[in-house]
C-alpha positions as CSV (number, residue, x, y, z in Angstrom):
1,M,12.6,11.1,-6.6
2,D,16.0,9.4,-6.8
3,E,17.3,6.8,-9.2
4,N,16.2,3.9,-6.9
5,Y,12.6,4.9,-7.4
6,F,11.1,2.5,-10.0
7,P,8.6,3.7,-12.6
8,L,5.1,2.3,-12.2
9,K,5.3,0.0,-15.2
10,D,8.2,-1.9,-13.5
11,E,6.9,-1.7,-9.9
12,T,4.1,-4.2,-9.5
13,L,6.2,-7.2,-8.4
14,I,8.3,-4.9,-6.1
15,R,5.1,-3.6,-4.4
16,E,3.7,-7.0,-4.0
17,H,7.0,-8.3,-2.5
18,F,7.0,-5.7,0.2
19,M,3.3,-5.9,0.9
20,R,3.6,-9.6,1.5
21,Q,6.1,-8.7,4.2
22,A,3.7,-6.2,5.7
23,L,1.0,-8.9,5.6
24,E,3.4,-11.3,7.5
25,M,3.6,-8.6,10.2
26,G,-0.2,-8.4,10.3
27,E,-0.4,-12.2,10.7
28,L,2.1,-12.0,13.6
29,A,0.0,-9.3,15.2
30,L,-3.1,-11.5,14.8
31,S,-1.3,-14.5,16.4
32,I,-0.9,-12.4,19.6
33,D,-4.4,-11.0,19.6
34,E,-3.5,-7.5,18.3
35,V,-5.5,-5.8,15.6
36,P,-3.7,-7.3,12.5
37,V,-2.1,-4.3,10.9
38,G,1.5,-4.7,9.8
39,C,4.0,-2.6,7.9
40,V,7.5,-2.3,6.5
41,F,9.6,0.7,5.8
42,V,11.7,0.4,2.6
43,L,14.9,2.3,1.7
44,N,16.7,1.6,-1.6
45,N,14.7,-1.6,-2.1
46,K,15.5,-3.0,1.4
47,V,13.4,-3.3,4.5
48,I,14.9,-1.1,7.2
49,A,12.2,-1.4,9.8
50,K,9.0,-3.4,10.5
51,G,6.0,-2.6,12.7
52,M,2.7,-4.1,13.9
53,N,-0.1,-2.9,16.1
54,D,0.7,-3.0,19.8
55,T,-2.4,-1.3,21.2
56,N,-3.8,-4.3,23.2
57,R,-0.5,-5.2,24.9
58,S,0.5,-1.7,25.7
59,L,-3.0,-0.4,26.4
60,S,-2.0,2.7,24.5
61,G,-4.1,4.0,21.6
62,H,-1.1,5.5,19.7
63,R,0.9,2.3,19.4
64,H,-0.1,1.7,15.8
65,A,2.1,-0.3,13.4
66,E,3.3,2.9,11.7
67,F,4.5,4.4,14.9
68,A,6.3,1.2,15.9
69,G,8.1,1.2,12.5
70,I,8.9,4.9,12.7
71,E,10.6,4.3,16.1
72,S,12.7,1.5,14.6
73,V,13.8,3.7,11.7
74,L,14.8,6.6,14.0
75,A,16.8,4.3,16.2
76,K,19.2,3.7,13.3
77,H,18.8,6.7,10.9
78,P,18.3,10.4,11.0
79,A,14.8,11.7,10.4
80,S,16.0,13.0,7.0
81,V,16.1,9.4,5.7
82,F,12.3,9.4,5.3
83,K,12.4,11.5,2.1
84,N,13.8,8.3,0.5
85,V,11.7,5.8,2.3
86,D,8.5,4.1,1.2
87,L,6.0,2.6,3.6
88,Y,4.0,-0.5,2.9
89,V,1.1,-1.1,5.3
90,T,-1.8,-3.5,5.2
91,V,-4.4,-0.8,6.1
92,E,-4.6,2.8,5.1
93,P,-2.9,4.9,7.7
94,C,-5.3,6.6,10.1
95,I,-5.4,10.4,10.4
96,M,-2.9,10.4,13.2
97,C,-0.4,8.2,11.4
98,A,-0.9,10.0,8.0
99,S,-0.1,13.3,9.7
100,A,3.0,11.9,11.3
101,L,4.2,10.5,8.0
102,R,3.7,13.8,6.3
103,Q,5.6,15.7,9.0
104,L,8.5,13.2,8.6
105,G,8.5,13.6,4.9
106,I,7.8,10.0,3.8
107,R,8.4,9.5,0.1
108,A,5.3,7.3,-0.6
109,V,2.8,5.1,1.1
110,Y,1.4,1.8,-0.3
111,F,-1.5,0.1,1.5
112,G,-3.8,-2.8,1.2
113,C,-7.3,-1.9,2.2
114,S,-8.9,1.5,2.9
115,N,-9.8,2.7,6.4
116,D,-13.4,3.9,6.0
117,R,-13.7,5.1,9.6
118,F,-10.3,6.8,10.3
119,G,-8.4,6.9,7.1
120,G,-6.0,9.8,6.5
121,C,-5.0,9.0,2.9
122,G,-8.4,9.2,1.2
123,G,-10.6,7.0,3.3
124,V,-11.9,9.9,5.3
125,L,-9.5,12.8,4.8
126,H,-6.6,13.4,2.4
127,I,-4.0,14.4,5.0
128,N,-1.3,13.2,2.5
129,L,-2.4,15.4,-0.4
130,D,-4.3,18.4,1.0
131,A,-2.6,21.9,1.2
132,G,-0.3,22.4,4.1
133,I,3.2,23.3,5.2
134,D,4.8,19.9,4.8
135,R,5.4,18.2,1.5
136,C,2.6,16.0,0.1
137,Y,3.2,12.3,-0.4
138,P,1.4,9.9,-2.7
139,A,-0.6,7.0,-1.1
140,I,-1.6,4.1,-3.4
141,G,-4.2,1.6,-2.1
142,G,-5.4,-1.8,-3.2
143,I,-2.3,-4.0,-3.0
144,F,-3.4,-7.4,-1.7
145,R,-6.5,-5.6,-0.5
146,E,-8.6,-8.8,0.0
147,E,-5.9,-10.4,2.1
148,A,-5.7,-7.3,4.3
149,I,-9.5,-7.2,4.7
150,M,-9.6,-10.9,5.6
151,L,-6.9,-10.4,8.3
152,L,-9.2,-7.8,9.9
153,R,-12.2,-10.0,9.7
154,R,-10.5,-12.9,11.2
155,F,-9.5,-10.7,14.2
156,Y,-13.0,-9.4,14.7
157,L,-14.3,-12.9,14.9
158,Q,-12.1,-13.6,17.9
159,E,-12.9,-12.7,21.5
160,N,-10.9,-9.6,22.6
161,D,-10.5,-9.7,26.4
162,K,-8.9,-6.2,26.3
163,A,-12.0,-4.6,24.9
164,P,-14.1,-2.5,27.4
165,N,-17.3,-4.5,26.8
166,P,-16.3,-7.8,25.0
167,T,-19.2,-9.5,23.2
168,A,-19.6,-13.2,22.5
169,K,-18.6,-14.0,18.9
170,R,-18.8,-17.8,18.9
171,N,-21.7,-17.9,16.4
172,R,-20.3,-15.4,13.9
173,I,-19.3,-16.7,10.5
174,L,-16.3,-15.3,8.5
175,N,-17.6,-13.2,5.6
176,T,-15.5,-13.9,2.5
177,T,-17.2,-11.4,0.2
178,V,-15.2,-8.3,-0.6
179,E,-16.8,-5.3,-2.3
180,N,-15.0,-3.1,-4.8
181,M,-12.6,-0.5,-3.4
182,S,-14.1,3.1,-3.3
183,I,-10.8,5.0,-2.6
184,D,-9.4,7.0,-5.5
185,N,-5.8,6.5,-6.3
186,M,-5.6,9.0,-9.2
187,R,-4.4,12.0,-7.3
188,S,-1.5,10.0,-5.9
189,Y,-0.6,8.5,-9.3
190,A,-0.5,12.1,-10.7
191,L,1.8,13.1,-7.9
192,L,4.1,10.2,-8.6
193,E,4.1,11.0,-12.3
194,A,4.9,14.7,-11.7
195,E,7.8,14.0,-9.4
196,L,9.3,11.4,-11.8
197,V,9.1,13.9,-14.6
198,D,10.8,16.6,-12.5
199,V,13.8,14.2,-12.0
200,N,13.9,12.2,-15.2
201,G,12.4,14.5,-17.8
202,P,9.1,14.2,-19.6
203,A,9.1,10.5,-20.2
204,P,5.6,9.1,-20.3
205,M,4.4,6.9,-17.5
206,T,2.0,4.0,-17.8
207,V,-0.7,3.8,-15.1
208,H,-2.0,0.3,-14.4
């Protein structure tokens, strides 16, 4: 990883800063009745693209936040830029998005809450870390996890007139209890540490 990659001990505020921007995109998606998943792509500590879910408006199942962001990146940069780009996304990328990110060579992924049904970065499968032709990438979860979960819960309390069989939700109450996260970040932390050692020498890294 290059000199613009910050060691973990210095990165908490940076991660939170960019995840807040991803959450803002999720809020925007919620405001127009999309599944509230938002993301930002970051190069050299600057946001170069944003994305949010567009599946309801487009009636297309592949219009996830990550794909919208990827299109924005590629509109201005060559695909090779992804090796220096980090993705911040409110929900763990699904298997489809996790695979696309690996093929593109994304440097790292940071997400809010895990995706227990379709997650490709540990929630169901480890697309980002398992053996394959393309380079692995670390995916660290749990950044503003509760905020990401509450965004989803607020959406599922709403009526979705684009759903095949919408159900009445007027009597549902928002659940504010959030259980502990079950996803394991340690394999991704180990990958981050190994890559930093390769570039910077055997300096120790503090894992928080």
